[in-house]
C-alpha positions in Angstrom: 90.3 115.0 73.0 88.7 117.8 75.5 84.9 118.2 75.0 83.1 121.6 76.8 79.1 122.9 76.7 78.3 125.0 73.7 76.2 126.8 76.0 72.9 126.1 76.5 72.3 124.4 73.7 73.2 120.7 74.6 75.7 119.9 72.0 78.6 119.1 73.3 82.1 120.2 71.2 85.9 119.4 70.9 88.2 122.3 71.8 89.6 122.3 68.8 87.0 123.2 66.1 88.1 122.8 62.5 87.6 126.3 60.7 86.9 125.7 57.0 87.3 129.5 56.0 89.3 131.3 53.7 92.6 132.5 55.9 94.0 128.4 56.2 92.5 127.9 53.3 92.5 123.8 53.2 88.8 123.2 52.6 88.7 126.0 49.8 92.0 126.4 48.3 93.3 123.0 48.8 93.5 119.1 47.0 91.0 116.7 46.8 92.2 113.8 48.4 94.6 116.4 50.7 90.7 117.5 52.3 89.5 114.2 52.7 92.2 113.2 54.6 92.7 116.0 56.8 89.0 115.8 57.2 88.8 112.0 58.1 92.3 112.4 60.5 90.2 115.3 62.8 87.8 113.4 63.3 90.2 110.3 64.4 91.6 112.6 66.7 87.8 113.8 68.6 87.8 116.7 66.6 83.5 117.2 65.9 82.8 120.6 65.4 83.4 121.7 61.8 82.6 125.1 60.8 81.9 126.4 57.4 80.0 130.1 55.6 78.6 131.2 52.4 81.7 133.5 51.9 84.4 131.2 52.3 85.3 130.7 48.5 82.0 131.4 47.3 80.2 128.6 48.1 83.2 126.5 47.8 83.6 125.5 51.4 80.4 124.5 52.1 80.4 122.5 48.5 84.2 120.7 49.9 83.1 119.7 53.1 80.0 118.6 52.4 81.3 116.1 50.2 84.1 115.3 52.5 81.6 114.3 55.5 79.8 112.2 53.1 82.3 110.1 51.6 83.0 109.4 55.3 79.7 108.8 56.9 81.1 110.8 59.6 78.4 112.5 62.6 79.9 115.1 63.2 78.1 119.2 64.9 77.8 121.4 61.8 77.5 125.0 62.0 77.1 127.3 58.7 76.3 131.2 58.5 74.3 133.3 56.7 75.7 137.0 55.3 73.8 139.5 53.3 75.0 141.8 50.8 73.9 145.3 50.3 70.3 145.2 48.5 69.4 141.5 50.1 69.5 143.8 53.2 66.5 145.4 52.0 64.8 141.7 53.0 66.0 140.3 55.5 64.1 137.6 56.6 63.4 136.5 52.8 67.1 136.4 52.2 68.1 134.9 55.0 66.0 131.6 54.5 67.0 131.8 50.9 70.4 131.4 52.0 70.1 128.7 54.6 68.1 126.7 51.8 71.6 127.5 49.0 74.0 126.3 52.4 72.3 123.0 52.8 71.6 122.0 48.9 75.9 122.8 48.8 76.2 120.6 52.1 74.1 117.6 50.6 72.8 118.3 54.1 69.0 118.5 55.0 69.9 120.7 58.2 72.7 121.7 60.2 73.3 122.0 63.8 74.2 126.1 63.5 73.2 128.7 62.1 75.0 131.8 63.0 74.6 135.3 60.9 77.6 136.6 59.5 77.2 140.3 59.4 78.3 142.9 61.3 75.9 144.4 63.9 76.1 148.5 64.1 73.5 151.1 65.8 71.9 151.5 62.5 71.0 149.3 59.1 73.9 150.1 56.9 73.3 148.8 53.5 76.8 150.2 52.1 79.1 148.3 54.8 76.4 145.5 55.0 75.9 146.3 58.3 72.7 144.8 60.1 71.0 146.9 63.3 70.6 145.7 67.0 66.5 146.1 65.3 67.0 144.0 62.1 69.2 141.2 64.0 66.4 140.9 67.0 63.6 141.6 64.2 63.7 139.9 60.6 66.9 137.8 61.7 65.2 136.3 64.6 62.1 136.1 62.7 64.0 134.0 60.1 65.9 131.5 62.2 63.0 130.8 64.3 61.4 129.6 60.9 64.6 127.7 59.7 64.5 125.9 63.3 60.8 125.2 63.3 61.1 123.7 59.8 64.0 121.3 61.3 67.0 123.2 58.9 69.0 124.0 62.4 68.3 123.6 65.4 70.2 126.5 67.2 71.7 129.9 65.6 73.7 132.5 67.2 75.6 135.6 65.7 78.9 136.7 64.9 80.3 139.4 67.3 81.6 141.9 65.2 80.6 145.2 64.7 79.8 148.1 67.1 80.9 146.9 70.3 77.8 148.3 72.1 75.2 146.9 69.2 77.0 143.6 69.7 76.5 143.6 73.5 73.2 144.7 73.2 72.2 141.9 71.2 73.6 139.4 73.9 71.7 140.8 76.8 68.4 140.2 74.5 68.8 136.5 75.1 68.0 135.8 72.1 70.8 134.1 70.6 72.0 131.0 71.7 76.0 131.5 70.4 78.5 134.0 69.5 81.8 133.9 67.5 84.6 136.3 69.4 87.4 137.6 68.2 89.9 136.6 71.3 93.5 136.5 70.8 96.6 137.3 72.4 96.7 140.2 70.2 93.4 141.3 71.2 92.2 139.5 74.4 89.3 142.1 74.9 86.4 140.3 74.5 88.1 138.2 77.7 89.3 141.1 79.9 89.5 144.8 80.8 92.2 146.2 78.7 94.6 149.2 79.6 93.8 152.7 78.8 94.9 153.8 75.8 94.2 150.4 73.7 94.7 150.6 70.0 92.4 147.7 68.9 88.5 147.5 69.2 87.6 147.1 72.7 85.1 144.1 72.7 84.0 144.8 76.3 84.8 141.3 77.5 82.0 139.6 75.3 83.0 136.3 76.3 81.7 137.1 80.2 78.6 138.2 78.7 77.9 135.8 76.7 79.1 133.5 79.4 76.6 134.8 82.0 73.7 134.1 79.3 74.4 130.9 79.0 75.1 131.5 75.2 78.2 129.1 73.8 81.5 131.3 72.6 83.7 130.2 69.7 86.8 131.6 69.6 87.6 133.2 65.9 91.0 135.0 64.8 93.1 132.9 67.3 95.9 133.4 65.8 95.0 136.4 64.2 94.8 135.5 60.6 98.4 134.2 61.2 100.2 136.6 62.7 100.5 134.8 66.2 102.4 132.3 63.7 104.9 135.1 64.1 106.3 134.7 61.0 105.4 137.2 58.0 105.4 133.8 55.5 102.0 132.1 54.6 101.9 128.5 53.7 100.7 128.3 50.1 96.9 127.4 50.5 96.5 130.0 53.0 94.8 133.5 52.2 98.0 135.6 51.0 96.2 138.9 51.5 94.1 137.9 55.4 94.7 140.8 57.7 93.5 140.0 61.5 89.9 141.1 62.2 89.4 144.4 64.5 93.0 145.0 64.1 94.1 148.3 62.7 97.0 147.6 61.9 98.8 146.0 58.6 100.1 142.3 59.0 103.7 142.8 59.3 102.9 145.1 62.5 101.0 141.9 64.1 103.5 140.1 63.6 105.7 142.5 64.9 103.8 142.6 68.3 103.2 138.8 68.2 107.0 139.0 69.0 105.9 140.7 72.5 104.9 136.8 73.2 108.1 135.1 73.0 108.3 135.0 76.3 106.2 132.2 76.4 108.5 129.8 74.6 111.7 131.8 76.7 110.5 130.5 80.0 109.2 126.8 79.1 105.5 127.6 78.8 104.8 126.6 75.1 107.2 124.6 72.2 105.5 127.8 69.8 103.5 131.0 69.4 100.9 129.1 68.1 100.4 126.9 71.1 100.6 129.9 73.5 97.9 131.3 71.0 95.6 128.2 71.3 96.2 127.3 75.1 95.4 131.2 75.6 92.0 131.2 74.4 91.5 127.7 76.3 92.2 129.3 79.2 89.4 131.3 79.2 86.4 128.8 80.8 83.5 130.1 79.2 85.3 129.8 75.5 83.4 126.6 74.1 85.2 125.9 71.5 88.6 127.1 69.2 88.2 127.8 65.6 91.5 127.1 63.7 92.2 127.3 59.9 94.3 125.0 58.6 96.3 124.7 56.1 97.7 121.3 55.9 97.0 117.7 58.3 100.5 119.5 60.0 98.9 122.0 60.9 95.8 119.9 63.1 98.0 117.4 64.4 100.0 120.5 66.0 96.5 122.2 66.6 95.0 119.2 68.6 98.3 118.6 70.7 98.6 122.0 72.0 95.2 122.1 73.3 95.6 118.5 74.9 98.0 120.9 77.6 95.8 122.6 78.7 95.2 126.0 79.4 98.4 128.2 80.0 100.0 127.8 83.6 98.9 131.0 85.9 102.8 132.2 85.7 102.1 133.1 82.0 98.8 134.0 82.1 100.5 136.7 85.3 102.9 138.0 82.7 100.8 138.7 79.7 99.9 142.2 80.9 103.5 143.4 80.7 103.4 142.7 76.7 99.9 144.1 76.6 101.3 147.4 77.9 104.1 147.5 75.4 101.3 147.7 72.5 101.4 151.2 71.2 98.8 153.3 72.7 96.2 155.1 70.6 
């Protein structure tokens, strides 16, 4: 396992991060023995970054991760999040502080290494859509995060880079956040490169480059587009059966069809599988600190770590990708 700096936080994190969310589902819905064994194997393989959130199973992920780490007496980097819903947005500061305490209780910990905002960020405060404005984030959220850090409950804080692109970029450019979760994958690489005119996905405006320029840690999410970049429609029994890719305007079947455009990675011998291509593509971006992968089984973990060990994609593969992207339908 190789490690990278998490921006200016001083933390070094494994290139593969353990995603404890709903999509892979192991930590939320998996058998207890399987959960503990897989977390133990991840640590043995060098994985040291574990990411959870209250939204994953309504607190189940935090509780199950905390129990597994306690049983293993594990010394790892733990990140959780805060996502406020509806009326909670009327007292952002107070509810962020409350959410932090609830998460620590579920995790069975006195502190975490990183707390991140999970709400989408938009130009305007939007209660029905659970969206926060730039002013909300740079005001009450930052105030609450700073208080959490003063209390010793989290060492660092950041955001999830979803919502309206310009609003997200405004928060990044403020220099107030230490990390950003970036949606970055073969189906939508716009967080890390300019896209062709007419690209029909959300354009994230090369936010990874903006974050890197500001010495922010970059945590890649949705690297497999919620499973579409496995190249198959069927899903593991433990996985979320209804997941749709973040920031995709297509249904899951269409995303799987588009994933077929990257078959050349296997045909030309660059990768063993499409999943390998997706993981190594994300790791090719030097500003990326870690790539979160949601696991449904021990096998998924083993494969992800194996693929990461092969390093970035070769230049010949990277040079051929724009041709595949150019075949996506225009908006």
